C-alpha positions, 0 to 999 in steps of 0.5 A: 619563632616567627608567628605563622598566619592562619587562613580559613578554607574560604580564604585559601580557595579565594587565594588560589582562584586569584592566582589561577585567574591571574595566570596568563596561560590558564586564563585562555587555554586550549585543552585536547582530550577525550570526553567522559562522564558527559551530562547535560542538565535541565538548566542547559549546562554541560558537565564532563571530564577531559581525559588522556592517558595521563590524567583527567580534568573536570570541565563545564560548558554553560548554557550560553556557550552550549547554545552555539554548539553545532554538534552534540558532544558524546562520551568518547569523542575527542575534542579541543576545549577552549576556556579558562581554568580556575577554582570553584571556591565552594568545593576547592576544586579547579576545573575548565570553564569552556567557552567553545568546544570543537571536534579534534581532527575533523571540522565542527560542521562535518560532525554536526552534519553526520550526527544530524543525518544519522539521527534523521535516518534512524527516524525514517525521514529519508525513506523512499516510501515517504517521497511524493511524486512530482506532478508531470504538468504543474500549473504553479511553481513556488520558489523558496530562495533568495531574491538577490541571488543569481540562482533565482534568475536562472530558475525563472528563466529556465521555467519560462523557457521550458513551460511558459504556461506555468505561474512562478511564485517567489517566496524570498528568504535569507539562505545564509546566516543564523536567521535563514533556517527559521525563514526557510521553514516559515516560507515552507509552512506558508506555502503549504497553508495557502497551497501556493504551488503544485511543487516547491523548489527550495535552495540556493547557489553554491558556497562553502559548507558554512554558507550552505549550513542553513540547509543542514538545519534539523528544523528545515529537514522536518519542515520538508518532510511534513510538507504536503506539496512535493519539494525539490531541493536545489542547493549549491553545485552538484558535489554539494550535499545537504540534509535537505537533499536527503529529505526532499522528494527529489534532489536536483544537482543545481538550481537550474537542474531543479527548474528543468526537473520540475516542468516538462519542455513544451518543445519536446511535448509538442514534438511528442504530441506531433508523433502521437498525431502521426501515429493516430492518423496512420492507425485510423487510415489503416483501420479504415482500409481494413474496414473497407476491405471487409465491407467489400468482401461482405458486399461480394458475398452470395448472401448479399448478391442473392439474399433468397439463396440462404432462405431457400437453403434453409427451407430445404433443410427444414423439409429434410428435418421435418421428414426425419422427425415424422418418420422417427415419430411414426416408427416410435409410435408403431413400436409403442403400439406393439408393446402395448398390445403385448402388455394387454394380452399378458394382462388379459391372460392373467385376468380372474374373469378368464379363470371364471370363464373356464368353470371356476368360481370365487368365494368371498365373505360379507366384507368382500374378502376372498376366502382361501381357507376353510378356516376363514369360514364359520358354520352358518356364515353367509358366503357369496359365490361368484361365477363367470356370469353372476353370483350366488348367496350361500350359507355355510352348512358344513366344512371339510378340510383336506388332510395335508399329508394325504390329499385323498382323505378328508376330515369333517369339521 
């Protein structure tokens, strides 16, 4: 019986690793599948599985490769992963060590564009209420673009032709490549920190999606959103759309169009001022004619030709009013005199003195209280008897009271 070699687990795994590493197909393979169990660790490494209807394959994308991704992998996304398949000796499991990851069926840049746009839209960076108005007559325009491109020359030419009184400042930056987003953001911050313009135009000429990619960078989008100075985006040709266009306060179809939108045309403004001047002269002339006519009518008025006429009329009216008032006062006085006489006569008729003059008298006690009943008088009490021409002091010697049911009978008290 032939002697059989015995291997350790580690040796087996290393043997399998060497076999797989030496396989030409597995050392540079592209695998299509759907992402599942996707996780991104704090280390920056991405772990996930690729699956289809027949199986699953574990994958890892290390941080160095993941930094080159332009989109965010998600569960359920169909992708093509390129890399090598080998065994991890520690656990004996084989997996795909991916070097790159691209969406399957659509371009990587398109997916990244849509993901960034959706995320910023949800955060409200595209909302109209955040957009600042473009000043009508800017004194300074800041251009953030490449100093070497044709776009900057077109913008400067148009700005000088349309609004020569404005000052144009150029902040030269790279508009393409890996360093472009950082330079664009830096120029935006610098312009705001030093208040270099009343409006900022940021952009470049046309190109492919790859050429315009710096203007889809999330850092630039947030820089435009945070700008205190109004920003006009001027990227590419009219069909080209970037994230910067959605965030900017105003989107121009081209850099030349941005220059036209940022300033008025002095010729149109001059024509408009001329029209206003004509309208003003017409309005003033019309008003003067109107006031001259009014002055003429006033000068022909009787008050102006014979001022005393009005005074005489007022005097006549005053005399008439005075006569009416005097007659009214006399009639009212006569009426009141008659009423007073009637009231005086009635009051005199009811006077106690009239009663006394007819032979009657009044008896009062020492407190001058009128005595109306014998019950108020005590025998020996002093009583004052008032007559029409004086009074008599008396002393009550005797009281008699009339019987209520028979006035002819009296009772002595």
